[in-house]
All heavy atoms as TSV, in Angstrom:
chain	resi	resn	atom	element	x	y	z
A	1	MET	N	N	56.297	128.407	-136.269
A	1	MET	CA	C	55.692	127.665	-135.232
A	1	MET	C	C	56.677	126.675	-134.530
A	1	MET	O	O	57.376	125.921	-135.157
A	1	MET	CB	C	54.630	126.837	-135.858
A	1	MET	CG	C	53.808	125.864	-134.865
A	1	MET	SD	S	52.425	125.288	-135.679
A	1	MET	CE	C	52.354	123.595	-135.237
A	2	PRO	N	N	56.879	126.876	-133.261
A	2	PRO	CA	C	57.824	125.953	-132.607
A	2	PRO	C	C	57.477	124.636	-132.601
A	2	PRO	O	O	56.340	124.116	-132.745
A	2	PRO	CB	C	57.787	126.643	-131.088
A	2	PRO	CG	C	56.883	127.763	-131.073
A	2	PRO	CD	C	56.180	127.857	-132.303
A	3	ASP	N	N	58.488	123.731	-132.478
A	3	ASP	CA	C	58.286	122.304	-132.595
A	3	ASP	C	C	57.368	121.640	-131.602
A	3	ASP	O	O	56.623	120.817	-131.691
A	3	ASP	CB	C	59.530	121.525	-132.343
A	3	ASP	CG	C	60.544	121.735	-133.631
A	3	ASP	OD1	O	60.083	122.029	-134.656
A	3	ASP	OD2	O	61.736	121.457	-133.450
A	4	ASP	N	N	57.367	122.417	-130.491
A	4	ASP	CA	C	56.491	121.899	-129.287
A	4	ASP	C	C	55.161	122.613	-129.120
A	4	ASP	O	O	54.332	122.416	-128.193
A	4	ASP	CB	C	57.224	121.919	-127.981
A	4	ASP	CG	C	57.490	123.415	-127.511
A	4	ASP	OD1	O	57.487	124.225	-128.309
A	4	ASP	OD2	O	57.917	123.486	-126.330
A	5	ALA	N	N	54.779	123.384	-130.166
A	5	ALA	CA	C	53.423	124.036	-130.209
A	5	ALA	C	C	52.353	122.975	-130.433
A	5	ALA	O	O	52.596	121.951	-131.102
A	5	ALA	CB	C	53.477	125.157	-131.267
A	6	ALA	N	N	51.142	123.395	-130.032
A	6	ALA	CA	C	50.017	122.548	-130.327
A	6	ALA	C	C	49.639	122.377	-131.683
A	6	ALA	O	O	49.810	123.458	-132.299
A	6	ALA	CB	C	48.710	123.057	-129.424
A	7	PRO	N	N	49.312	121.204	-132.167
A	7	PRO	CA	C	48.838	121.138	-133.597
A	7	PRO	C	C	47.574	121.977	-133.856
A	7	PRO	O	O	46.862	122.277	-132.990
A	7	PRO	CB	C	48.516	119.696	-133.787
A	7	PRO	CG	C	49.157	118.981	-132.666
A	7	PRO	CD	C	49.237	119.944	-131.520
A	8	GLU	N	N	47.397	122.382	-135.063
A	8	GLU	CA	C	46.298	123.148	-135.496
A	8	GLU	C	C	44.930	122.493	-134.985
A	8	GLU	O	O	44.785	121.278	-135.095
A	8	GLU	CB	C	46.252	123.348	-136.963
A	8	GLU	CG	C	45.194	124.381	-137.337
A	8	GLU	CD	C	45.234	124.534	-138.926
A	8	GLU	OE1	O	46.418	124.457	-139.496
A	8	GLU	OE2	O	44.123	124.890	-139.517
A	9	GLY	N	N	44.170	123.361	-134.336
A	9	GLY	CA	C	42.822	122.843	-133.865
A	9	GLY	C	C	42.905	122.314	-132.421
A	9	GLY	O	O	42.011	121.975	-131.855
A	10	TRP	N	N	44.100	122.103	-131.871
A	10	TRP	CA	C	44.242	121.608	-130.481
A	10	TRP	C	C	44.354	122.752	-129.466
A	10	TRP	O	O	44.993	123.827	-129.984
A	10	TRP	CB	C	45.510	120.791	-130.435
A	10	TRP	CG	C	45.424	119.374	-131.082
A	10	TRP	CD1	C	44.650	119.076	-131.977
A	10	TRP	CD2	C	46.052	118.148	-130.558
A	10	TRP	NE1	N	44.765	117.754	-132.470
A	10	TRP	CE2	C	45.605	117.166	-131.415
A	10	TRP	CE3	C	46.893	117.871	-129.508
A	10	TRP	CZ2	C	45.988	115.808	-131.254
A	10	TRP	CZ3	C	47.362	116.556	-129.410
A	10	TRP	CH2	C	46.759	115.547	-130.294
A	11	PRO	N	N	44.019	122.618	-128.320
A	11	PRO	CA	C	44.187	123.740	-127.334
A	11	PRO	C	C	45.721	123.987	-127.007
A	11	PRO	O	O	46.515	123.069	-126.973
A	11	PRO	CB	C	43.404	123.190	-126.113
A	11	PRO	CG	C	43.405	121.771	-126.132
A	11	PRO	CD	C	43.327	121.565	-127.704
A	12	ALA	N	N	46.062	125.212	-126.825
A	12	ALA	CA	C	47.441	125.524	-126.667
A	12	ALA	C	C	47.856	125.699	-125.262
A	12	ALA	O	O	49.019	125.753	-124.875
A	12	ALA	CB	C	47.745	126.928	-127.354
A	13	GLU	N	N	46.766	125.634	-124.354
A	13	GLU	CA	C	47.198	125.728	-122.954
A	13	GLU	C	C	47.795	124.526	-122.357
A	13	GLU	O	O	47.659	123.396	-122.982
A	13	GLU	CB	C	45.958	126.153	-122.098
A	13	GLU	CG	C	44.794	125.023	-121.923
A	13	GLU	CD	C	43.753	125.095	-123.053
A	13	GLU	OE1	O	43.901	126.003	-123.957
A	13	GLU	OE2	O	43.062	124.078	-123.136
A	14	GLY	N	N	48.252	124.549	-121.244
A	14	GLY	CA	C	48.826	123.318	-120.555
A	14	GLY	C	C	50.361	123.183	-120.858
A	14	GLY	O	O	50.908	124.109	-121.673
A	15	PRO	N	N	50.946	122.355	-120.224
A	15	PRO	CA	C	52.494	122.232	-120.510
A	15	PRO	C	C	52.847	121.849	-121.967
A	15	PRO	O	O	52.126	121.151	-122.554
A	15	PRO	CB	C	52.873	121.226	-119.499
A	15	PRO	CG	C	51.737	120.283	-119.068
A	15	PRO	CD	C	50.559	121.286	-119.370
A	16	SER	N	N	53.984	122.468	-122.370
A	16	SER	CA	C	54.406	122.119	-123.600
A	16	SER	C	C	54.920	120.644	-123.830
A	16	SER	O	O	55.305	120.015	-122.664
A	16	SER	CB	C	55.588	123.103	-124.116
A	16	SER	OG	O	56.612	122.861	-123.449
A	17	LEU	N	N	55.263	120.105	-124.908
A	17	LEU	CA	C	55.789	118.757	-124.979
A	17	LEU	C	C	57.123	118.688	-124.367
A	17	LEU	O	O	57.437	117.762	-123.718
A	17	LEU	CB	C	55.805	118.476	-126.491
A	17	LEU	CG	C	56.412	117.064	-126.887
A	17	LEU	CD1	C	55.553	115.978	-126.188
A	17	LEU	CD2	C	56.463	116.788	-128.323
A	18	LEU	N	N	57.887	119.840	-124.647
A	18	LEU	CA	C	59.264	119.844	-123.909
A	18	LEU	C	C	59.136	119.778	-122.406
A	18	LEU	O	O	59.928	119.004	-121.670
A	18	LEU	CB	C	60.090	121.017	-124.408
A	18	LEU	CG	C	61.506	121.172	-123.982
A	18	LEU	CD1	C	62.360	119.948	-124.397
A	18	LEU	CD2	C	62.062	122.451	-124.576
A	19	GLU	N	N	58.228	120.434	-121.844
A	19	GLU	CA	C	58.074	120.478	-120.381
A	19	GLU	C	C	57.615	119.075	-119.994
A	19	GLU	O	O	58.064	118.609	-118.938
A	19	GLU	CB	C	57.022	121.572	-120.043
A	19	GLU	CG	C	57.506	122.986	-120.249
A	19	GLU	CD	C	56.311	123.952	-120.049
A	19	GLU	OE1	O	55.194	123.676	-120.312
A	19	GLU	OE2	O	56.703	124.994	-119.422
A	20	LYS	N	N	56.763	118.437	-120.783
A	20	LYS	CA	C	56.259	117.023	-120.310
A	20	LYS	C	C	57.403	116.108	-120.413
A	20	LYS	O	O	57.621	115.299	-119.509
A	20	LYS	CB	C	55.173	116.673	-121.191
A	20	LYS	CG	C	53.859	117.325	-121.034
A	20	LYS	CD	C	52.880	116.873	-122.054
A	20	LYS	CE	C	51.613	117.723	-122.040
A	20	LYS	NZ	N	50.571	117.254	-123.062
A	21	ILE	N	N	58.314	116.328	-121.450
A	21	ILE	CA	C	59.364	115.422	-121.585
A	21	ILE	C	C	60.461	115.533	-120.413
A	21	ILE	O	O	60.986	114.635	-119.835
A	21	ILE	CB	C	60.170	115.470	-122.884
A	21	ILE	CG1	C	59.219	115.092	-124.005
A	21	ILE	CG2	C	61.562	114.873	-122.961
A	21	ILE	CD1	C	59.760	115.399	-125.396
A	22	ARG	N	N	60.703	116.895	-120.008
A	22	ARG	CA	C	61.423	117.226	-118.893
A	22	ARG	C	C	60.968	116.557	-117.560
A	22	ARG	O	O	61.705	116.053	-116.758
A	22	ARG	CB	C	61.818	118.659	-118.856
A	22	ARG	CG	C	62.809	119.194	-119.907
A	22	ARG	CD	C	63.022	120.537	-119.798
A	22	ARG	NE	N	63.990	120.938	-120.824
A	22	ARG	CZ	C	63.993	122.227	-121.337
A	22	ARG	NH1	N	63.130	123.198	-120.987
A	22	ARG	NH2	N	64.845	122.369	-122.392
A	23	ALA	N	N	59.678	116.713	-117.325
A	23	ALA	CA	C	59.051	116.179	-116.201
A	23	ALA	C	C	59.148	114.655	-116.146
A	23	ALA	O	O	59.461	114.096	-115.057
A	23	ALA	CB	C	57.637	116.672	-116.173
A	24	LEU	N	N	58.945	114.020	-117.387
A	24	LEU	CA	C	59.053	112.540	-117.391
A	24	LEU	C	C	60.477	112.138	-117.136
A	24	LEU	O	O	60.758	111.263	-116.291
A	24	LEU	CB	C	58.664	112.036	-118.812
A	24	LEU	CG	C	58.806	110.577	-119.135
A	24	LEU	CD1	C	57.990	109.858	-118.023
A	24	LEU	CD2	C	58.466	110.356	-120.469
A	25	GLU	N	N	61.474	112.827	-117.667
A	25	GLU	CA	C	62.953	112.559	-117.441
A	25	GLU	C	C	63.254	112.671	-115.908
A	25	GLU	O	O	63.831	111.810	-115.297
A	25	GLU	CB	C	63.816	113.464	-118.169
A	25	GLU	CG	C	65.307	113.297	-117.978
A	25	GLU	CD	C	66.029	114.307	-118.695
A	25	GLU	OE1	O	65.617	115.364	-119.098
A	25	GLU	OE2	O	67.306	113.956	-118.860
A	26	GLU	N	N	62.641	113.668	-115.217
A	26	GLU	CA	C	62.901	113.918	-113.812
A	26	GLU	C	C	62.262	112.833	-113.048
A	26	GLU	O	O	62.867	112.221	-112.120
A	26	GLU	CB	C	62.351	115.244	-113.378
A	26	GLU	CG	C	62.576	115.638	-111.915
A	26	GLU	CD	C	62.004	117.028	-111.618
A	26	GLU	OE1	O	61.874	117.822	-112.415
A	26	GLU	OE2	O	61.482	117.004	-110.365
A	27	TRP	N	N	61.089	112.306	-113.321
A	27	TRP	CA	C	60.370	111.228	-112.709
A	27	TRP	C	C	61.198	109.927	-112.978
A	27	TRP	O	O	61.343	109.222	-111.894
A	27	TRP	CB	C	59.056	111.158	-113.207
A	27	TRP	CG	C	58.157	110.116	-112.641
A	27	TRP	CD1	C	57.564	110.045	-111.419
A	27	TRP	CD2	C	57.986	108.708	-113.159
A	27	TRP	NE1	N	56.984	108.971	-111.058
A	27	TRP	CE2	C	57.080	108.053	-112.156
A	27	TRP	CE3	C	58.364	108.141	-114.211
A	27	TRP	CZ2	C	56.696	106.812	-112.370
A	27	TRP	CZ3	C	57.939	106.813	-114.404
A	27	TRP	CH2	C	57.198	106.140	-113.418
A	28	LEU	N	N	61.644	109.756	-114.196
A	28	LEU	CA	C	62.352	108.516	-114.391
A	28	LEU	C	C	63.701	108.413	-113.650
A	28	LEU	O	O	64.105	107.344	-113.136
A	28	LEU	CB	C	62.700	108.417	-115.928
A	28	LEU	CG	C	61.490	108.043	-116.736
A	28	LEU	CD1	C	61.695	108.040	-118.151
A	28	LEU	CD2	C	60.894	106.509	-116.498
A	29	ARG	N	N	64.320	109.491	-113.567
A	29	ARG	CA	C	65.661	109.670	-112.773
A	29	ARG	C	C	65.297	109.342	-111.218
A	29	ARG	O	O	65.966	108.626	-110.660
A	29	ARG	CB	C	66.236	111.038	-112.858
A	29	ARG	CG	C	66.942	111.246	-114.101
A	29	ARG	CD	C	67.572	112.764	-114.040
A	29	ARG	NE	N	67.995	113.187	-115.410
A	29	ARG	CZ	C	69.204	112.816	-115.991
A	29	ARG	NH1	N	69.953	112.046	-115.338
A	29	ARG	NH2	N	69.474	113.248	-117.159
A	30	TRP	N	N	64.269	109.754	-110.740
A	30	TRP	CA	C	63.710	109.569	-109.303
A	30	TRP	C	C	63.505	108.123	-109.213
A	30	TRP	O	O	63.935	107.416	-108.191
A	30	TRP	CB	C	62.607	110.409	-108.991
A	30	TRP	CG	C	62.161	110.131	-107.584
A	30	TRP	CD1	C	62.671	110.738	-106.415
A	30	TRP	CD2	C	60.997	109.332	-107.155
A	30	TRP	NE1	N	62.052	110.275	-105.299
A	30	TRP	CE2	C	61.053	109.333	-105.729
A	30	TRP	CE3	C	60.247	108.310	-107.820
A	30	TRP	CZ2	C	60.141	108.491	-104.998
A	30	TRP	CZ3	C	59.371	107.755	-107.145
A	30	TRP	CH2	C	59.342	107.750	-105.690
A	31	GLN	N	N	62.740	107.520	-110.134
A	31	GLN	CA	C	62.335	106.216	-110.118
A	31	GLN	C	C	63.705	105.213	-110.064
A	31	GLN	O	O	63.771	104.272	-109.339
A	31	GLN	CB	C	61.591	105.725	-111.257
A	31	GLN	CG	C	60.107	106.278	-111.201
A	31	GLN	CD	C	59.401	105.357	-110.134
A	31	GLN	OE1	O	59.569	104.234	-109.808
A	31	GLN	NE2	N	58.391	106.050	-109.423
A	32	PHE	N	N	64.675	105.617	-111.000
A	32	PHE	CA	C	65.857	104.982	-111.087
A	32	PHE	C	C	66.575	104.902	-109.784
A	32	PHE	O	O	67.287	103.972	-109.298
A	32	PHE	CB	C	66.781	105.432	-112.167
A	32	PHE	CG	C	68.072	104.727	-112.389
A	32	PHE	CD1	C	68.061	103.507	-112.975
A	32	PHE	CD2	C	69.313	105.315	-112.144
A	32	PHE	CE1	C	69.182	102.730	-113.228
A	32	PHE	CE2	C	70.457	104.688	-112.316
A	32	PHE	CZ	C	70.410	103.411	-112.833
A	33	GLY	N	N	66.687	106.050	-109.061
A	33	GLY	CA	C	67.313	106.276	-107.788
A	33	GLY	C	C	66.735	105.455	-106.814
A	33	GLY	O	O	67.255	104.771	-105.963
A	34	GLN	N	N	65.299	105.269	-106.861
A	34	GLN	CA	C	64.551	104.400	-105.829
A	34	GLN	C	C	64.905	102.965	-106.133
A	34	GLN	O	O	65.185	102.128	-105.162
A	34	GLN	CB	C	62.994	104.498	-106.058
A	34	GLN	CG	C	62.552	105.914	-105.684
A	34	GLN	CD	C	62.944	106.309	-104.285
A	34	GLN	OE1	O	62.611	105.607	-103.322
A	34	GLN	NE2	N	63.554	107.398	-104.113
A	35	VAL	N	N	65.010	102.500	-107.379
A	35	VAL	CA	C	65.515	101.135	-107.707
A	35	VAL	C	C	66.767	100.835	-107.199
A	35	VAL	O	O	67.204	99.837	-106.523
A	35	VAL	CB	C	65.329	100.926	-109.160
A	35	VAL	CG1	C	65.955	99.613	-109.668
A	35	VAL	CG2	C	63.917	100.888	-109.712
A	36	GLN	N	N	67.634	101.793	-107.438
A	36	GLN	CA	C	69.183	101.670	-106.938
A	36	GLN	C	C	69.156	101.551	-105.312
A	36	GLN	O	O	69.990	100.643	-104.938
A	36	GLN	CB	C	69.956	102.912	-107.309
A	36	GLN	CG	C	70.234	102.804	-108.791
A	36	GLN	CD	C	71.154	104.074	-109.136
A	36	GLN	OE1	O	70.911	105.170	-108.638
A	36	GLN	NE2	N	72.315	103.865	-109.951
A	37	LYS	N	N	68.375	102.241	-104.744
A	37	LYS	CA	C	68.403	102.191	-103.206
A	37	LYS	C	C	67.899	100.858	-102.867
A	37	LYS	O	O	68.470	100.164	-101.978
A	37	LYS	CB	C	67.445	103.198	-102.574
A	37	LYS	CG	C	67.995	104.539	-102.629
A	37	LYS	CD	C	67.104	105.535	-102.128
A	37	LYS	CE	C	67.292	107.026	-102.264
A	37	LYS	NZ	N	66.345	107.863	-101.873
A	38	ARG	N	N	66.897	100.250	-103.459
A	38	ARG	CA	C	66.306	98.979	-103.210
A	38	ARG	C	C	67.391	97.972	-103.432
A	38	ARG	O	O	67.466	96.988	-102.708
A	38	ARG	CB	C	65.035	98.630	-103.938
A	38	ARG	CG	C	64.327	97.443	-103.544
A	38	ARG	CD	C	63.804	97.536	-102.194
A	38	ARG	NE	N	63.544	96.097	-101.749
A	38	ARG	CZ	C	63.829	95.571	-100.452
A	38	ARG	NH1	N	64.062	96.653	-99.552
A	38	ARG	NH2	N	63.606	94.456	-100.035
A	39	ILE	N	N	68.123	97.998	-104.499
A	39	ILE	CA	C	69.125	97.078	-104.964
A	39	ILE	C	C	70.194	97.051	-103.677
A	39	ILE	O	O	70.587	95.978	-103.271
A	39	ILE	CB	C	69.696	97.282	-106.294
A	39	ILE	CG1	C	68.630	96.880	-107.365
A	39	ILE	CG2	C	71.106	96.550	-106.418
A	39	ILE	CD1	C	69.113	97.362	-108.679
A	40	ARG	N	N	70.560	98.183	-103.307
A	40	ARG	CA	C	71.586	98.281	-102.235
A	40	ARG	C	C	71.114	97.654	-100.949
A	40	ARG	O	O	71.801	96.845	-100.216
A	40	ARG	CB	C	71.992	99.663	-101.960
A	40	ARG	CG	C	72.871	100.310	-103.118
A	40	ARG	CD	C	73.605	101.498	-102.637
A	40	ARG	NE	N	72.641	102.608	-102.408
A	40	ARG	CZ	C	72.186	103.501	-103.360
A	40	ARG	NH1	N	72.670	103.370	-104.477
A	40	ARG	NH2	N	71.368	104.407	-103.143
A	41	VAL	N	N	69.752	97.837	-100.671
A	41	VAL	CA	C	69.320	97.249	-99.437
A	41	VAL	C	C	69.281	95.736	-99.493
A	41	VAL	O	O	69.698	95.018	-98.652
A	41	VAL	CB	C	67.784	97.753	-99.115
A	41	VAL	CG1	C	67.134	96.949	-98.139
A	41	VAL	CG2	C	67.768	99.283	-98.786
A	42	GLU	N	N	68.767	95.268	-100.727
A	42	GLU	CA	C	68.836	93.720	-100.848
A	42	GLU	C	C	70.172	93.193	-100.857
A	42	GLU	O	O	70.430	92.081	-100.313
A	42	GLU	CB	C	68.089	93.421	-102.226
A	42	GLU	CG	C	66.538	93.714	-102.063
A	42	GLU	CD	C	65.857	93.442	-103.464
A	42	GLU	OE1	O	66.545	93.105	-104.504
A	42	GLU	OE2	O	64.659	93.547	-103.500
A	43	GLU	N	N	71.230	93.841	-101.391
A	43	GLU	CA	C	72.528	93.399	-101.307
A	43	GLU	C	C	73.008	93.306	-99.832
A	43	GLU	O	O	73.718	92.333	-99.450
A	43	GLU	CB	C	73.518	94.320	-102.207
A	43	GLU	CG	C	73.276	94.067	-103.658
A	43	GLU	CD	C	74.096	95.047	-104.521
A	43	GLU	OE1	O	74.543	96.122	-103.872
A	43	GLU	OE2	O	74.269	94.885	-105.669
A	44	GLN	N	N	72.652	94.366	-99.067
A	44	GLN	CA	C	72.953	94.328	-97.578
A	44	GLN	C	C	72.458	93.199	-96.981
A	44	GLN	O	O	72.956	92.534	-96.058
A	44	GLN	CB	C	72.760	95.641	-97.025
A	44	GLN	CG	C	73.636	96.790	-97.545
A	44	GLN	CD	C	73.207	98.202	-97.073
A	44	GLN	OE1	O	71.970	98.339	-96.516
A	44	GLN	NE2	N	73.824	99.163	-97.223
A	45	GLU	N	N	71.118	93.044	-97.201
A	45	GLU	CA	C	70.326	91.830	-96.613
A	45	GLU	C	C	71.014	90.569	-96.855
A	45	GLU	O	O	71.125	89.782	-96.029
A	45	GLU	CB	C	68.871	91.962	-96.997
A	45	GLU	CG	C	68.079	92.971	-96.417
A	45	GLU	CD	C	66.786	93.213	-96.995
A	45	GLU	OE1	O	66.448	92.497	-98.040
A	45	GLU	OE2	O	65.928	94.003	-96.477
A	46	ARG	N	N	71.292	90.416	-98.188
A	46	ARG	CA	C	72.103	89.086	-98.574
A	46	ARG	C	C	73.313	88.858	-97.890
A	46	ARG	O	O	73.718	87.813	-97.534
A	46	ARG	CB	C	72.182	89.038	-100.067
A	46	ARG	CG	C	70.865	88.615	-100.874
A	46	ARG	CD	C	71.185	88.221	-102.323
A	46	ARG	NE	N	71.802	89.296	-103.096
A	46	ARG	CZ	C	71.042	90.221	-103.704
A	46	ARG	NH1	N	69.735	90.247	-103.603
A	46	ARG	NH2	N	71.655	91.232	-104.389
A	47	ALA	N	N	74.101	89.920	-97.844
A	47	ALA	CA	C	75.492	89.902	-97.124
A	47	ALA	C	C	75.271	89.536	-95.629
A	47	ALA	O	O	75.964	88.721	-95.013
A	47	ALA	CB	C	76.178	91.311	-97.268
A	48	ALA	N	N	74.138	90.103	-95.027
A	48	ALA	CA	C	73.952	89.903	-93.642
A	48	ALA	C	C	73.553	88.384	-93.542
A	48	ALA	O	O	74.114	87.661	-92.582
A	48	ALA	CB	C	72.919	90.721	-93.055
A	49	LEU	N	N	72.786	87.912	-94.368
A	49	LEU	CA	C	72.445	86.524	-94.345
A	49	LEU	C	C	73.599	85.553	-94.504
A	49	LEU	O	O	73.754	84.538	-93.867
A	49	LEU	CB	C	71.365	86.141	-95.406
A	49	LEU	CG	C	69.842	86.513	-95.030
A	49	LEU	CD1	C	68.970	86.442	-96.119
A	49	LEU	CD2	C	69.349	85.964	-93.736
A	50	ARG	N	N	74.471	85.824	-95.464
A	50	ARG	CA	C	75.664	85.196	-95.734
A	50	ARG	C	C	76.488	85.086	-94.460
A	50	ARG	O	O	77.009	83.892	-93.971
A	50	ARG	CB	C	76.421	85.646	-96.975
A	50	ARG	CG	C	76.036	85.263	-98.290
A	50	ARG	CD	C	76.919	85.492	-99.363
A	50	ARG	NE	N	77.184	86.936	-99.465
A	50	ARG	CZ	C	76.781	87.666	-100.207
A	50	ARG	NH1	N	75.590	87.408	-100.944
A	50	ARG	NH2	N	77.044	89.029	-100.186
A	51	TRP	N	N	76.672	86.154	-93.791
A	51	TRP	CA	C	77.455	86.348	-92.593
A	51	TRP	C	C	76.812	85.369	-91.517
A	51	TRP	O	O	77.631	84.643	-90.827
A	51	TRP	CB	C	77.643	87.715	-92.113
A	51	TRP	CG	C	78.399	87.920	-90.837
A	51	TRP	CD1	C	79.778	87.919	-90.947
A	51	TRP	CD2	C	77.974	87.963	-89.581
A	51	TRP	NE1	N	80.219	88.138	-89.628
A	51	TRP	CE2	C	79.065	88.051	-88.768
A	51	TRP	CE3	C	76.706	87.801	-88.975
A	51	TRP	CZ2	C	79.096	88.153	-87.386
A	51	TRP	CZ3	C	76.476	88.014	-87.675
A	51	TRP	CH2	C	77.726	87.936	-86.876
A	52	LYS	N	N	75.565	85.552	-91.414
A	52	LYS	CA	C	74.880	84.712	-90.362
A	52	LYS	C	C	75.048	83.248	-90.661
A	52	LYS	O	O	75.207	82.383	-89.639
A	52	LYS	CB	C	73.456	85.008	-90.443
A	52	LYS	CG	C	72.608	84.735	-89.112
A	52	LYS	CD	C	71.247	85.308	-89.215
A	52	LYS	CE	C	70.512	85.359	-87.913
A	52	LYS	NZ	N	69.174	85.883	-87.964
A	53	ILE	N	N	75.000	82.814	-91.862
A	53	ILE	CA	C	75.125	81.355	-92.209
A	53	ILE	C	C	76.537	80.984	-91.921
A	53	ILE	O	O	76.751	79.927	-91.396
A	53	ILE	CB	C	74.769	81.159	-93.689
A	53	ILE	CG1	C	73.252	81.277	-93.913
A	53	ILE	CG2	C	75.225	79.775	-94.184
A	53	ILE	CD1	C	72.795	81.359	-95.292
A	54	GLN	N	N	77.567	81.786	-92.245
A	54	GLN	CA	C	78.963	81.455	-91.926
A	54	GLN	C	C	79.144	81.325	-90.482
A	54	GLN	O	O	79.992	80.488	-90.170
A	54	GLN	CB	C	79.830	82.503	-92.589
A	54	GLN	CG	C	79.893	82.538	-94.017
A	54	GLN	CD	C	80.640	83.709	-94.629
A	54	GLN	OE1	O	81.098	84.604	-93.872
A	54	GLN	NE2	N	80.982	83.597	-95.976
A	55	GLN	N	N	78.461	82.067	-89.670
A	55	GLN	CA	C	78.724	81.960	-88.292
A	55	GLN	C	C	78.135	80.763	-87.702
A	55	GLN	O	O	78.723	80.284	-86.666
A	55	GLN	CB	C	78.130	83.268	-87.555
A	55	GLN	CG	C	78.543	84.492	-87.873
A	55	GLN	CD	C	80.059	84.683	-87.733
A	55	GLN	OE1	O	80.475	84.400	-86.759
A	55	GLN	NE2	N	80.732	85.201	-88.691
A	56	LYS	N	N	77.053	80.101	-88.221
A	56	LYS	CA	C	76.550	78.937	-87.781
A	56	LYS	C	C	77.186	77.644	-88.337
A	56	LYS	O	O	76.972	76.630	-87.864
A	56	LYS	CB	C	75.034	79.010	-88.111
A	56	LYS	CG	C	74.260	79.975	-87.305
A	56	LYS	CD	C	72.821	79.842	-87.706
A	56	LYS	CE	C	71.920	80.981	-86.906
A	56	LYS	NZ	N	70.556	80.777	-87.039
A	57	THR	N	N	77.959	77.821	-89.445
A	57	THR	CA	C	78.596	76.693	-90.225
A	57	THR	C	C	79.783	76.333	-89.398
A	57	THR	O	O	80.708	77.259	-89.310
A	57	THR	CB	C	78.810	77.032	-91.682
A	57	THR	OG1	O	77.691	77.476	-92.328
A	57	THR	CG2	C	79.324	75.783	-92.290
A	58	PRO	N	N	80.081	75.069	-88.933
A	58	PRO	CA	C	81.244	74.813	-88.321
A	58	PRO	C	C	82.441	74.650	-89.327
A	58	PRO	O	O	82.156	74.149	-90.418
A	58	PRO	CB	C	80.896	73.321	-87.652
A	58	PRO	CG	C	79.664	72.841	-88.320
A	58	PRO	CD	C	78.988	74.133	-88.974
A	59	THR	N	N	83.532	75.035	-88.970
A	59	THR	CA	C	84.714	75.074	-89.716
A	59	THR	C	C	85.675	73.954	-89.503
A	59	THR	O	O	85.706	73.421	-88.424
A	59	THR	CB	C	85.435	76.475	-89.839
A	59	THR	OG1	O	85.738	76.738	-88.550
A	59	THR	CG2	C	84.530	77.422	-90.485
């Protein structure tokens, strides 16, 4: 019996545990990518604000 087979008495149809784990991994990678994009946007916004402040500050 493979490790990802349904336990005795459980339905065998549907995605295997390994398929579920792979799908979860793919989703987590996508989520991580979204977080990285948001961090980059926020860093760019902060840099723009710093530049704007520096332009208004007399030296």
